[in-house]
LUMLUM-261236 format. One line per 10 residues: number of its first residue (from 1); their letters; for each residue x, y negated, z of N, C-alpha, C, O, CB. Coordinates in steps of 0.05 Angstrom, whole numbers, plus 5000, padded with zeros to 4 digits. Glycine has a CB too. Example, Ala and Ser with C-alpha at 12.3 -4.5 7.8 and 13.67 -1.06 7.14 Angstrom:
2
1) AS) 5264 5114 5156 5246 5090 5156 5264 5066 5156 5285 5066 5169 5226 5089 5181 | 5257 5045 5142 5273 5021 5143 5258 4999 5157 5268 4977 5161 5282 5012 5114 $
END
This chain:
285
1) MDRALADCVR) 5749 1151 4330 5733 1150 4306 5750 1161 4283 5772 1151 4278 5722 1121 4299 | 5740 1181 4267 5757 1192 4245 5756 1173 4221 5740 1154 4221 5747 1220 4238 | 5773 1179 4202 5776 1161 4179 5751 1158 4163 5744 1135 4155 5798 1171 4161 | 5736 1180 4158 5711 1178 4143 5691 1159 4156 5679 1143 4142 5699 1205 4138 | 5688 1162 4182 5669 1145 4197 5678 1116 4197 5662 1098 4194 5665 1156 4225 | 5705 1113 4201 5716 1085 4202 5712 1072 4175 5705 1048 4174 5745 1086 4209 | 5716 1086 4153 5712 1075 4126 5683 1066 4122 5678 1045 4110 5720 1094 4105 | 5664 1082 4132 5636 1076 4129 5628 1052 4146 5612 1036 4138 5619 1100 4136 | 5640 1049 4170 5634 1026 4186 5644 1001 4172 5630 0980 4172 5647 1029 4214 | 5669 1002 4161 5679 0979 4147 5663 0973 4122 5662 0950 4113 5709 0983 4139 $
11) AAADPDGFLC) 5650 0993 4111 5634 0989 4087 5605 0982 4092 5589 0983 4073 5635 1014 4070 | 5599 0974 4116 5571 0969 4123 5559 0946 4106 5535 0946 4101 5568 0961 4152 | 5576 0928 4097 5567 0905 4081 5566 0912 4051 5560 0895 4035 5584 0881 4086 | 5573 0936 4044 5575 0945 4016 5551 0962 4010 5553 0987 4013 5602 0960 4011 | 5529 0951 4000 5504 0966 3996 5507 0988 3976 5491 1008 3977 5482 0948 3988 | 5526 0986 3957 5529 1006 3937 5546 1030 3946 5547 1050 3933 5541 0994 3912 | 5558 1027 3970 5572 1049 3981 5598 1057 3967 5605 1080 3968 5555 1072 3983 | 5611 1038 3954 5635 1045 3939 5658 1054 3956 5674 1070 3948 5644 1021 3922 | 5658 1045 3981 5681 1051 3999 5677 1078 4013 5696 1089 4024 5685 1030 4019 | 5653 1089 4013 5650 1116 4025 5631 1132 4008 5610 1141 4018 5639 1113 4054 $
21) PQRPDRTVPR) 5638 1137 3982 5620 1152 3965 5620 1182 3973 5639 1192 3983 5628 1150 3936 | 5596 1194 3968 5594 1223 3973 5602 1231 4001 5614 1252 4005 5610 1238 3953 | 5595 1214 4021 5603 1220 4048 5588 1245 4057 5565 1250 4050 5597 1196 4067 | 5601 1261 4074 5588 1286 4084 5563 1279 4100 5561 1258 4113 5607 1302 4101 | 5544 1297 4099 5519 1293 4113 5523 1289 4143 5508 1274 4156 5500 1316 4109 | 5544 1302 4155 5548 1300 4183 5556 1272 4192 5553 1265 4215 5569 1320 4192 | 5565 1255 4173 5574 1228 4180 5550 1211 4186 5551 1192 4202 5590 1216 4158 | 5527 1216 4172 5504 1198 4174 5493 1196 4202 5491 1173 4212 5482 1207 4155 | 5487 1218 4216 5477 1215 4243 5498 1203 4262 5491 1189 4281 5467 1241 4254 | 5524 1209 4257 5544 1198 4274 5547 1168 4271 5550 1153 4290 5571 1212 4269 $
31) LREALVKPLL) 5545 1159 4246 5546 1130 4241 5522 1116 4253 5524 1095 4265 5547 1124 4211 | 5498 1129 4250 5474 1117 4261 5476 1115 4291 5468 1095 4303 5449 1133 4253 | 5486 1136 4304 5489 1136 4333 5508 1114 4342 5504 1102 4363 5499 1163 4342 | 5529 1109 4326 5549 1089 4333 5538 1061 4331 5547 1044 4346 5574 1092 4316 | 5519 1057 4313 5510 1030 4308 5484 1023 4322 5478 0999 4326 5506 1026 4279 | 5467 1043 4330 5441 1037 4342 5445 1033 4372 5457 1049 4386 5422 1061 4337 | 5434 1010 4382 5435 1004 4410 5412 1019 4424 5390 1018 4415 5433 0974 4415 | 5418 1033 4446 5396 1048 4460 5375 1029 4471 5382 1007 4481 5407 1065 4482 | 5350 1037 4470 5329 1022 4483 5329 1028 4513 5325 1010 4529 5301 1030 4471 | 5335 1053 4520 5337 1060 4548 5364 1073 4553 5372 1091 4538 5314 1080 4557 $
41) SVQQLSKSYG) 5378 1064 4573 5404 1076 4580 5404 1082 4610 5401 1064 4627 5427 1056 4573 | 5406 1108 4616 5406 1117 4644 5435 1125 4651 5448 1141 4637 5387 1141 4648 | 5445 1114 4673 5473 1117 4680 5476 1127 4708 5471 1112 4727 5489 1091 4675 | 5485 1152 4711 5492 1164 4737 5469 1161 4758 5474 1154 4781 5517 1151 4748 | 5445 1167 4749 5421 1164 4766 5420 1188 4786 5422 1211 4778 5396 1162 4750 | 5415 1181 4811 5414 1202 4832 5392 1196 4852 5386 1173 4858 5441 1205 4846 | 5381 1218 4863 5361 1215 4885 5363 1240 4902 5363 1263 4892 5332 1212 4873 | 5366 1236 4928 5368 1259 4947 5347 1257 4969 5339 1235 4977 5396 1260 4959 | 5339 1280 4979 5323 1282 5003 5339 1299 5022 5338 1324 5020 5294 1294 4997 | 5352 1286 5041 5370 1301 5058 5393 1312 5042 5406 1298 5027 5355 1324 5073 $
51) ALKVTNDISF) 5398 1338 5045 5419 1351 5030 5411 1359 5002 5428 1368 4986 5429 1375 5046 | 5385 1357 4996 5376 1365 4969 5379 1343 4949 5367 1322 4952 5346 1374 4971 | 5395 1347 4928 5398 1328 4907 5378 1334 4885 5381 1353 4870 5428 1329 4895 | 5357 1318 4884 5335 1323 4865 5343 1314 4837 5338 1329 4818 5310 1309 4874 | 5355 1291 4835 5368 1283 4810 5397 1277 4817 5403 1263 4836 5354 1258 4797 | 5415 1288 4801 5444 1288 4808 5461 1277 4786 5469 1292 4768 5452 1317 4816 | 5467 1251 4788 5486 1239 4769 5477 1242 4740 5493 1249 4723 5514 1251 4773 | 5452 1235 4735 5441 1239 4708 5447 1215 4690 5443 1192 4699 5410 1243 4710 | 5457 1220 4666 5462 1199 4647 5453 1208 4619 5458 1230 4611 5493 1192 4646 | 5438 1190 4606 5430 1195 4578 5420 1169 4566 5413 1150 4581 5409 1217 4576 $
61) DIAEGELFAI) 5419 1167 4540 5408 1144 4525 5384 1154 4508 5383 1177 4499 5430 1131 4508 | 5366 1135 4504 5344 1140 4485 5344 1117 4465 5342 1094 4473 5316 1142 4499 | 5347 1123 4439 5348 1102 4418 5320 1093 4412 5300 1107 4416 5362 1113 4393 | 5318 1069 4402 5292 1058 4394 5280 1075 4372 5293 1082 4353 5295 1028 4384 | 5254 1082 4375 5240 1098 4356 5243 1128 4360 5232 1144 4345 5248 1091 4329 | 5260 1136 4379 5265 1165 4383 5245 1178 4401 5233 1165 4419 5293 1168 4395 | 5240 1203 4396 5224 1220 4414 5244 1238 4428 5255 1257 4417 5202 1236 4400 | 5249 1232 4454 5268 1247 4470 5253 1264 4490 5238 1253 4507 5288 1228 4485 | 5255 1290 4488 5241 1308 4505 5259 1318 4528 5283 1322 4524 5230 1333 4490 | 5248 1321 4552 5263 1330 4575 5250 1356 4584 5226 1357 4591 5263 1309 4598 $
71) IGPNGAGKTT) 5265 1378 4584 5255 1404 4592 5271 1414 4616 5292 1404 4622 5256 1424 4568 | 5261 1435 4628 5274 1447 4650 5255 1464 4667 5231 1459 4665 5288 1426 4668 | 5265 1483 4682 5247 1500 4698 5234 1484 4720 5242 1461 4726 5262 1523 4709 | 5214 1495 4733 5201 1482 4756 5222 1477 4777 5239 1493 4783 5178 1500 4767 | 5220 1453 4789 5239 1445 4809 5265 1434 4799 5284 1429 4814 5245 1468 4826 | 5266 1429 4773 5291 1419 4761 5296 1389 4766 5319 1380 4763 5291 1424 4731 | 5275 1375 4773 5277 1346 4778 5265 1329 4757 5269 1304 4756 5306 1339 4781 | 5249 1341 4739 5238 1326 4716 5218 1304 4726 5220 1281 4717 5223 1345 4698 | 5200 1311 4743 5180 1292 4753 5193 1270 4769 5186 1246 4767 5158 1305 4770 | 5213 1277 4786 5228 1257 4801 5242 1238 4782 5242 1213 4787 5248 1270 4820 $
81) LIHQLSGMLS) 5253 1248 4761 5267 1231 4741 5247 1211 4728 5253 1187 4726 5280 1248 4719 | 5224 1221 4720 5205 1202 4707 5194 1183 4727 5187 1160 4720 5183 1218 4694 | 5191 1191 4753 5183 1172 4774 5204 1149 4776 5197 1126 4779 5180 1186 4801 | 5230 1157 4774 5251 1137 4776 5251 1118 4752 5255 1094 4754 5278 1150 4779 | 5247 1129 4728 5246 1113 4704 5223 1093 4704 5226 1070 4696 5244 1131 4679 | 5200 1102 4715 5176 1085 4714 5176 1064 4737 5161 1045 4736 5151 1102 4716 | 5193 1068 4757 5194 1050 4780 5176 1060 4803 5174 1046 4823 5185 1023 4772 | 5165 1083 4800 5148 1094 4822 5165 1103 4845 5156 1103 4868 5131 1117 4812 | 5190 1110 4840 5209 1119 4860 5236 1106 4856 5246 1105 4834 5212 1150 4858 | 5247 1096 4877 5273 1082 4875 5296 1103 4874 5293 1125 4883 5278 1063 4900 $
91) ADSGQILFNG) 5318 1094 4862 5341 1111 4859 5360 1106 4883 5362 1084 4893 5356 1106 4833 | 5374 1127 4892 5395 1123 4912 5419 1110 4900 5432 1093 4913 5402 1150 4925 | 5425 1117 4876 5448 1105 4862 5444 1108 4832 5427 1123 4823 5475 1119 4871 | 5460 1093 4817 5458 1094 4788 5444 1069 4777 5437 1051 4792 5443 1119 4779 | 5440 1069 4751 5430 1045 4737 5411 1053 4715 5416 1073 4701 5453 1027 4727 | 5390 1037 4711 5371 1041 4689 5371 1014 4673 5363 0994 4683 5343 1048 4699 | 5380 1016 4648 5379 0992 4630 5357 0997 4610 5356 1017 4596 5407 0988 4616 | 5339 0977 4609 5317 0979 4589 5317 0954 4572 5315 0932 4581 5289 0981 4604 | 5320 0959 4546 5322 0937 4526 5344 0918 4534 5342 0893 4530 5295 0922 4525 | 5366 0928 4545 5389 0912 4552 5388 0899 4579 5407 0885 4586 5393 0892 4531 $
101) VDVTQQSMPD) 5366 0903 4594 5363 0890 4620 5364 0912 4642 5352 0933 4639 5336 0875 4621 | 5378 0905 4663 5379 0924 4686 5352 0922 4701 5345 0902 4713 5402 0916 4705 | 5337 0944 4700 5311 0945 4713 5311 0964 4738 5290 0970 4748 5289 0955 4693 | 5335 0972 4747 5337 0991 4768 5321 0983 4793 5309 1000 4806 5366 0995 4775 | 5321 0958 4799 5308 0948 4823 5280 0936 4818 5267 0926 4836 5325 0927 4837 | 5272 0937 4793 5246 0924 4786 5223 0942 4795 5225 0967 4797 5244 0920 4756 | 5200 0929 4801 5176 0943 4809 5162 0956 4785 5169 0950 4762 5156 0924 4823 | 5143 0974 4790 5128 0986 4768 5114 0965 4751 5116 0966 4727 5108 1005 4779 | 5099 0946 4763 5086 0926 4746 5105 0910 4729 5099 0903 4706 5070 0907 4764 | 5129 0903 4739 5148 0888 4724 5158 0905 4700 5163 0895 4679 5172 0879 4741 $
111) RVKAGLARSF) 5162 0931 4705 5171 0948 4683 5149 0951 4662 5155 0952 4638 5179 0976 4694 | 5124 0952 4670 5102 0953 4651 5102 0928 4634 5098 0929 4610 5075 0957 4666 | 5105 0905 4647 5105 0880 4632 5128 0879 4612 5126 0867 4591 5107 0856 4651 | 5151 0892 4619 5174 0892 4601 5170 0911 4578 5184 0910 4558 5199 0900 4617 | 5149 0929 4580 5143 0947 4558 5149 0976 4563 5151 0992 4544 5158 0938 4534 | 5153 0983 4589 5158 1011 4596 5133 1022 4608 5127 1016 4631 5183 1014 4616 | 5119 1039 4593 5092 1047 4601 5090 1076 4608 5099 1093 4593 5072 1040 4580 | 5078 1082 4631 5070 1109 4638 5040 1108 4643 5031 1093 4660 5086 1120 4663 | 5025 1124 4629 4996 1120 4628 4983 1117 4654 4967 1099 4658 4984 1142 4612 | 4987 1136 4673 4971 1135 4697 4978 1111 4715 4962 1103 4732 4975 1160 4713 $
121) QITSILPRFT) 5002 1100 4712 5009 1077 4729 4999 1051 4718 4997 1031 4733 5040 1076 4733 | 4991 1051 4693 4980 1026 4681 4953 1021 4694 4947 1000 4705 4978 1028 4650 | 4936 1041 4693 4909 1040 4705 4899 1068 4706 4902 1083 4687 4890 1021 4690 | 4886 1075 4727 4873 1101 4728 4848 1100 4711 4836 1078 4708 4867 1110 4757 | 4840 1122 4700 4816 1123 4684 4792 1116 4702 4789 1127 4724 4812 1151 4671 | 4775 1098 4693 4751 1090 4707 4729 1109 4699 4719 1107 4677 4743 1060 4702 | 4722 1128 4716 4705 1151 4708 4677 1143 4698 4666 1156 4680 4702 1170 4730 | 4666 1121 4709 4639 1113 4701 4639 1094 4677 4618 1088 4666 4624 1100 4724 | 4662 1085 4669 4665 1068 4646 4667 1086 4621 4677 1108 4623 4689 1049 4648 | 4658 1076 4599 4661 1092 4574 4690 1091 4565 4706 1075 4576 4643 1080 4551 $
131) ALENVATAIQ) 4697 1108 4546 4724 1108 4535 4731 1080 4525 4753 1070 4529 4727 1129 4513 | 4712 1068 4510 4717 1041 4499 4722 1021 4521 4740 1005 4519 4693 1033 4482 | 4706 1022 4542 4709 1002 4564 4736 1006 4579 4748 0987 4587 4686 1005 4584 | 4745 1031 4581 4770 1036 4594 4793 1023 4578 4810 1010 4590 4775 1066 4596 | 4793 1027 4552 4815 1016 4536 4813 0985 4534 4833 0971 4535 4815 1028 4508 | 4788 0975 4532 4784 0946 4531 4793 0933 4556 4804 0911 4556 4755 0939 4526 | 4789 0946 4579 4798 0935 4605 4828 0934 4606 4839 0915 4617 4787 0952 4628 | 4842 0954 4595 4871 0954 4594 4881 0931 4576 4901 0918 4583 4882 0981 4584 | 4868 0927 4554 4876 0904 4537 4872 0878 4551 4888 0860 4549 4859 0905 4510 | 4849 0876 4566 4844 0852 4581 4865 0846 4602 4874 0824 4605 4816 0854 4595 $
141) ARRHSSFRFF) 4875 0868 4615 4896 0865 4635 4922 0855 4622 4936 0838 4633 4901 0891 4650 | 4928 0866 4598 4953 0858 4585 4952 0828 4577 4972 0815 4578 4957 0875 4560 | 4928 0819 4570 4926 0791 4561 4923 0772 4585 4921 0748 4581 4902 0788 4543 | 4923 0783 4609 4921 0767 4634 4896 0750 4635 4895 0730 4648 4945 0749 4636 | 4875 0759 4621 4849 0746 4623 4835 0755 4648 4841 0776 4659 4832 0750 4597 | 4815 0740 4656 4801 0747 4681 4785 0772 4677 4774 0777 4655 4782 0724 4690 | 4783 0789 4698 4768 0814 4696 4738 0807 4700 4730 0793 4718 4778 0834 4718 | 4722 0819 4683 4694 0814 4684 4680 0842 4686 4667 0851 4667 4683 0798 4660 | 4683 0854 4709 4672 0881 4712 4642 0882 4712 4630 0903 4706 4682 0894 4738 | 4629 0859 4717 4599 0860 4718 4588 0863 4690 4568 0876 4686 4588 0835 4731 $
151) DRVANDEGLN) 4601 0850 4670 4591 0854 4643 4607 0876 4629 4602 0883 4606 4593 0828 4627 | 4627 0888 4644 4642 0911 4635 4654 0907 4607 4654 0926 4591 4624 0936 4635 | 4663 0883 4601 4676 0876 4576 4659 0883 4551 4670 0881 4529 4703 0889 4574 | 4634 0890 4555 4618 0900 4533 4613 0879 4512 4609 0886 4488 4592 0911 4543 | 4612 0854 4520 4604 0833 4501 4628 0818 4489 4625 0799 4475 4587 0813 4515 | 4652 0828 4494 4676 0814 4485 4687 0829 4461 4702 0849 4464 4698 0811 4507 | 4680 0820 4437 4689 0834 4413 4719 0832 4409 4732 0848 4395 4674 0824 4388 | 4731 0810 4420 4760 0807 4419 4775 0829 4433 4798 0835 4427 4768 0781 4430 | 4762 0842 4452 4773 0865 4466 4764 0891 4454 4780 0910 4451 4765 0864 4496 | 4739 0892 4446 4728 0917 4436 4739 0926 4409 4742 0949 4403 4698 0915 4435 $
161) EPARAILNEV) 4744 0906 4391 4754 0913 4365 4781 0927 4366 4783 0949 4354 4756 0887 4347 | 4801 0916 4380 4826 0931 4382 4823 0957 4398 4838 0976 4393 4848 0914 4394 | 4805 0957 4417 4801 0982 4433 4790 1004 4415 4799 1027 4418 4782 0976 4456 | 4772 0997 4397 4761 1018 4379 4783 1028 4361 4785 1053 4356 4738 1006 4362 | 4800 1011 4351 4822 1019 4334 4841 1038 4348 4850 1058 4336 4838 0995 4324 | 4847 1033 4374 4865 1050 4389 4852 1077 4394 4865 1098 4391 4872 1037 4416 | 4826 1077 4401 4812 1103 4405 4812 1119 4380 4815 1144 4381 4784 1097 4415 | 4807 1107 4357 4808 1121 4332 4835 1133 4327 4838 1155 4317 4799 1103 4309 | 4856 1117 4334 4883 1126 4329 4890 1151 4345 4904 1169 4336 4903 1104 4336 | 4880 1153 4370 4886 1176 4387 4867 1199 4383 4869 1220 4396 4886 1168 4416 $
171) GLDGRHHVPA) 4849 1196 4364 4831 1219 4357 4805 1219 4373 4791 1240 4374 4845 1244 4362 | 4797 1197 4385 4772 1195 4400 4751 1179 4385 4733 1169 4397 4777 1183 4427 | 4753 1178 4359 4732 1166 4343 4707 1183 4347 4708 1208 4347 4739 1164 4313 | 4684 1170 4350 4659 1184 4356 4655 1189 4386 4634 1199 4393 4659 1210 4341 | 4675 1181 4402 4672 1185 4431 4674 1158 4446 4677 1158 4470 4694 1204 4441 | 4672 1137 4432 4675 1110 4443 4657 1105 4467 4665 1094 4487 4670 1089 4422 | 4632 1113 4465 4612 1106 4485 4605 1129 4504 4585 1128 4518 4586 1098 4471 | 4623 1148 4505 4620 1170 4524 4633 1162 4551 4656 1154 4551 4632 1197 4513 | 4619 1165 4574 4632 1159 4599 4657 1177 4603 4657 1200 4595 4613 1164 4623 | 4678 1165 4615 4703 1179 4617 4701 1206 4632 4714 1225 4625 4724 1162 4630 $
181) DSLSHGEKRQ) 4683 1206 4652 4681 1231 4667 4666 1253 4652 4664 1276 4662 4667 1226 4694 | 4655 1247 4629 4642 1267 4612 4660 1277 4590 4653 1295 4575 4617 1255 4600 | 4684 1266 4588 4703 1276 4568 4716 1302 4577 4717 1307 4601 4725 1254 4563 | 4724 1318 4558 4739 1343 4565 4766 1335 4576 4775 1312 4574 4741 1361 4540 | 4780 1355 4588 4806 1350 4599 4826 1339 4578 4840 1320 4583 4818 1376 4611 | 4825 1352 4554 4843 1343 4533 4836 1315 4524 4854 1299 4518 4842 1362 4510 | 4810 1309 4522 4802 1282 4514 4811 1261 4534 4817 1239 4527 4772 1281 4510 | 4810 1269 4560 4820 1250 4581 4850 1245 4577 4859 1222 4582 4814 1261 4609 | 4865 1265 4569 4894 1261 4564 4897 1242 4541 4915 1225 4541 4908 1287 4559 | 4881 1245 4520 4882 1227 4497 4874 1198 4506 4886 1179 4497 4863 1236 4475 $
191) LEVAIALATQ) 4855 1196 4524 4847 1170 4534 4869 1157 4550 4873 1133 4548 4821 1172 4551 | 4884 1173 4566 4906 1163 4581 4927 1151 4562 4938 1129 4567 4919 1185 4598 | 4932 1165 4540 4951 1154 4520 4940 1128 4508 4955 1109 4503 4957 1175 4498 | 4914 1128 4502 4902 1104 4491 4905 1080 4510 4911 1058 4501 4873 1109 4485 | 4900 1084 4535 4903 1063 4555 4932 1053 4556 4936 1029 4557 4895 1073 4583 | 4951 1071 4554 4979 1063 4554 4985 1047 4528 4999 1027 4530 4997 1087 4556 | 4975 1056 4506 4980 1042 4480 4968 1014 4481 4978 0996 4467 4968 1058 4457 | 4947 1010 4496 4934 0984 4498 4952 0963 4510 4948 0939 4507 4908 0985 4515 | 4973 0972 4524 4992 0953 4536 5015 0945 4517 5032 0930 4524 5004 0965 4562 | 5014 0957 4493 5034 0952 4472 5062 0958 4482 5079 0941 4483 5033 0923 4462 $
201) PKLLLLDEPL) 5067 0983 4491 5093 0990 4503 5115 0992 4482 5110 0998 4459 5090 1016 4518 | 5139 0987 4491 5163 0993 4475 5172 1022 4480 5182 1035 4462 5186 0974 4482 | 5167 1032 4504 5174 1060 4511 5151 1072 4526 5141 1061 4546 5200 1061 4529 | 5143 1096 4517 5120 1110 4529 5131 1135 4543 5143 1152 4531 5099 1118 4508 | 5126 1136 4570 5133 1159 4586 5110 1178 4589 5088 1170 4598 5144 1150 4614 | 5113 1202 4580 5091 1222 4581 5100 1246 4597 5120 1259 4591 5083 1230 4552 | 5085 1252 4618 5091 1274 4636 5071 1297 4631 5049 1297 4641 5090 1266 4666 | 5080 1317 4615 5064 1341 4609 5036 1334 4598 5017 1342 4610 5062 1358 4633 | 5035 1320 4575 5008 1314 4564 4993 1338 4555 4968 1336 4551 5011 1294 4542 | 5006 1360 4550 4992 1384 4540 4983 1403 4563 4970 1423 4557 5010 1399 4521 $
211) AGTSHDESRN) 4990 1397 4587 4984 1415 4610 4954 1418 4613 4939 1398 4614 4997 1404 4636 | 4945 1442 4614 4916 1448 4620 4898 1444 4596 4874 1445 4599 4907 1431 4641 | 4909 1439 4572 4892 1434 4549 4886 1460 4534 4902 1479 4536 4905 1414 4530 | 4864 1460 4520 4857 1484 4503 4875 1483 4478 4890 1464 4473 4827 1484 4496 | 4873 1505 4463 4889 1506 4438 4883 1483 4420 4901 1470 4409 4884 1533 4423 | 4857 1477 4416 4850 1455 4398 4858 1428 4409 4868 1411 4394 4820 1456 4393 | 4855 1425 4435 4863 1400 4448 4893 1396 4446 4903 1374 4441 4854 1399 4477 | 4908 1417 4450 4937 1416 4448 4946 1408 4420 4964 1392 4416 4950 1443 4456 | 4932 1420 4400 4939 1413 4372 4933 1384 4367 4948 1370 4353 4923 1431 4353 | 4910 1374 4377 4903 1345 4373 4924 1327 4385 4932 1307 4373 4876 1340 4385 $
221) ITNLLRALKG) 4933 1333 4410 4952 1316 4423 4979 1317 4410 4993 1297 4407 4955 1323 4453 | 4987 1342 4401 5012 1345 4386 5011 1328 4360 5031 1315 4353 5017 1374 4379 | 4989 1329 4346 4986 1313 4322 4987 1283 4328 4999 1268 4312 4960 1319 4307 | 4976 1275 4351 4977 1247 4359 5006 1239 4364 5015 1218 4355 4960 1242 4384 | 5021 1255 4378 5049 1248 4384 5065 1248 4358 5083 1231 4355 5061 1268 4404 | 5059 1265 4340 5073 1265 4314 5067 1239 4299 5085 1228 4286 5065 1290 4297 | 5043 1230 4301 5036 1205 4287 5049 1180 4300 5056 1161 4287 5005 1201 4287 | 5052 1181 4327 5065 1159 4341 5095 1159 4338 5108 1138 4341 5057 1160 4371 | 5106 1182 4333 5135 1185 4332 5147 1166 4311 5138 1165 4288 5143 1214 4325 | 5168 1152 4319 5181 1133 4302 5170 1105 4304 5184 1085 4300 5179 1142 4274 $
231) RITIALIEHD) 5144 1103 4311 5132 1076 4315 5136 1067 4343 5140 1043 4348 5102 1077 4309 | 5135 1085 4363 5139 1079 4391 5160 1098 4402 5160 1122 4395 5112 1081 4407 | 5178 1088 4418 5197 1105 4431 5183 1122 4453 5168 1111 4468 5221 1089 4443 | 5189 1147 4454 5174 1165 4472 5194 1182 4488 5212 1194 4477 5155 1183 4457 | 5190 1183 4514 5204 1202 4531 5183 1222 4540 5164 1215 4554 5218 1188 4556 | 5187 1247 4533 5167 1267 4537 5177 1290 4555 5197 1303 4549 5158 1279 4510 | 5163 1294 4577 5168 1318 4594 5146 1338 4587 5122 1331 4589 5168 1311 4625 | 5154 1362 4580 5134 1381 4570 5144 1409 4574 5168 1415 4569 5127 1375 4541 | 5126 1428 4582 5133 1456 4585 5127 1472 4559 5138 1494 4556 5117 1468 4608 | 5111 1461 4541 5105 1475 4516 5129 1473 4497 5132 1453 4484 5079 1463 4503 $
241) MEAVFALADR) 5145 1494 4497 5170 1494 4481 5164 1492 4451 5180 1480 4437 5186 1518 4487 | 5143 1504 4442 5137 1503 4414 5132 1474 4405 5142 1465 4385 5112 1520 4407 | 5117 1459 4422 5112 1431 4416 5138 1414 4418 5143 1397 4402 5091 1419 4434 | 5153 1419 4439 5178 1404 4443 5197 1407 4419 5206 1386 4409 5193 1414 4469 | 5202 1431 4411 5221 1435 4389 5210 1426 4362 5225 1422 4343 5230 1464 4388 | 5183 1425 4360 5171 1415 4335 5172 1384 4333 5173 1373 4312 5143 1425 4332 | 5171 1371 4357 5167 1342 4357 5193 1326 4362 5197 1305 4351 5147 1335 4378 | 5210 1337 4379 5232 1321 4390 5254 1315 4369 5261 1332 4353 5244 1335 4414 | 5265 1291 4371 5289 1284 4356 5313 1295 4372 5332 1306 4360 5292 1254 4353 | 5312 1293 4398 5333 1304 4416 5320 1315 4440 5297 1307 4448 5354 1283 4423 $
251) VGVLVYGRMI) 5333 1334 4453 5323 1347 4477 5344 1346 4499 5368 1352 4494 5315 1376 4471 | 5336 1338 4523 5353 1339 4546 5344 1361 4565 5320 1365 4568 5354 1312 4561 | 5363 1376 4577 5356 1399 4594 5365 1393 4622 5388 1389 4628 5369 1424 4583 | 5345 1394 4641 5351 1390 4669 5350 1417 4683 5332 1433 4679 5331 1371 4682 | 5370 1422 4700 5371 1446 4717 5382 1438 4744 5405 1427 4746 5389 1469 4703 | 5367 1442 4765 5375 1435 4792 5385 1406 4794 5405 1400 4806 5397 1454 4802 | 5370 1388 4781 5376 1360 4783 5398 1349 4765 5403 1325 4765 5383 1354 4810 | 5411 1367 4750 5432 1359 4732 5423 1362 4703 5409 1381 4696 5457 1376 4736 | 5431 1342 4686 5426 1345 4657 5449 1361 4646 5471 1350 4642 5422 1318 4643 | 5445 1386 4640 5467 1403 4631 5472 1401 4602 5494 1409 4593 5461 1432 4639 $
261) AAGAPADIRA) 5453 1390 4586 5458 1388 4557 5437 1368 4546 5415 1365 4557 5455 1415 4543 | 5445 1355 4525 5427 1337 4510 5436 1337 4481 5459 1333 4475 5426 1308 4522 | 5417 1341 4463 5424 1342 4435 5401 1348 4417 5378 1350 4426 5447 1361 4430 | 5407 1353 4392 5386 1360 4372 5374 1387 4380 5387 1404 4392 5398 1362 4344 | 5348 1391 4373 5335 1416 4381 5350 1441 4373 5352 1460 4389 5308 1417 4369 | 5362 1442 4349 5377 1465 4340 5401 1470 4358 5408 1493 4364 5385 1462 4311 | 5414 1448 4366 5438 1451 4383 5430 1461 4411 5444 1477 4423 5452 1424 4386 | 5407 1452 4421 5398 1461 4447 5391 1491 4447 5397 1505 4465 5374 1444 4457 | 5378 1499 4425 5371 1527 4422 5396 1545 4423 5395 1567 4433 5355 1532 4397 | 5418 1535 4411 5442 1551 4408 5461 1548 4432 5481 1562 4433 5456 1543 4383 $
271) NAEVRAAYLG) 5455 1530 4450 5473 1524 4473 5473 1547 4493 5452 1554 4504 5465 1498 4487 | 5496 1559 4497 5498 1583 4515 5490 1576 4543 5477 1592 4557 5526 1594 4514 | 5498 1553 4554 5492 1546 4581 5462 1542 4585 5450 1549 4605 5507 1520 4589 | 5449 1530 4564 5420 1526 4565 5406 1553 4565 5387 1557 4580 5411 1508 4542 | 5415 1570 4547 5402 1596 4545 5404 1612 4571 5386 1627 4578 5414 1612 4522 | 5427 1609 4584 5431 1624 4609 5415 1612 4632 5402 1626 4647 5461 1624 4617 | 5416 1585 4634 5403 1572 4657 5373 1568 4654 5358 1570 4673 5416 1545 4661 | 5364 1563 4629 5336 1556 4626 5320 1580 4614 5298 1585 4622 5333 1532 4608 | 5332 1593 4594 5318 1615 4581 5323 1641 4595 5310 1661 4587 5326 1616 4552 | 5341 1642 4614 5345 1666 4630 5362 1687 4616 5360 1711 4623 5319 1678 4637 $
281) EETHA) 5378 1679 4597 5394 1698 4582 5422 1699 4595 5432 1679 4605 5396 1691 4553 | 5434 1723 4594 5461 1726 4604 5481 1717 4582 5476 1720 4558 5466 1754 4612 | 5504 1706 4592 5525 1699 4573 5548 1719 4578 5552 1728 4600 5535 1670 4577 | 5562 1724 4557 5584 1744 4558 5610 1730 4549 5610 1716 4529 5579 1769 4541 | 5631 1734 4565 5657 1722 4558 5669 1736 4534 5690 1729 4525 5676 1724 4582 $
END
């Protein structure tokens, strides 16, 4: 730790900042990084199928409130990684710490209860239920109340009121009573996020939420993620680079199962190894 950073750490109890006046801008993110405990810490995570190492000694942290994007070419190991984080797939080695607890061996339902949500694993969309009923059912499951599929939660205002608020938040106001199978592809992706939000997650795992969406749908989902950013910690896998670099606080780059870089979007854009491996640019000595 250099002297400027050390002085600022010692001055943490000094609200007027007399001990580190006019500190350089570069100190602020370094000090924040030193003091913020990660919500998710992945340590040397690996998964192999025979001789193929799909995830290879991956380590990274995600701070509370951060939007951390994971990018990489097809076959890089992104989906396998998110399967491991969610508990859908076990790791061969390594450790996953969530909110300070080792969840490496925990099941998917236990991770959901702990606040680690991946939309499709919480509940699949019920196609004949309305958007409102889908979200109300997810709220009902979180509260551990009995399922009443015959009345389809329609008469429980204690479920419907928060469900309406969540649907409005994700941009589905005016679509509450539309059957899920009548929603557009983009609206279904918004509904998936709404169902995940109904579980009150601490960390939301999103696997390509913009895939297959129209321009308007993509814009709506991007605006939704921007609104959620900072309120909920998000791990985002996405191929839309424009959205990634517009939204992410930090970006991790996977290539052949290895995380070759992680940092601020500007740093990732300028990273020679990333440009060579992911963007297909040649590097010159």
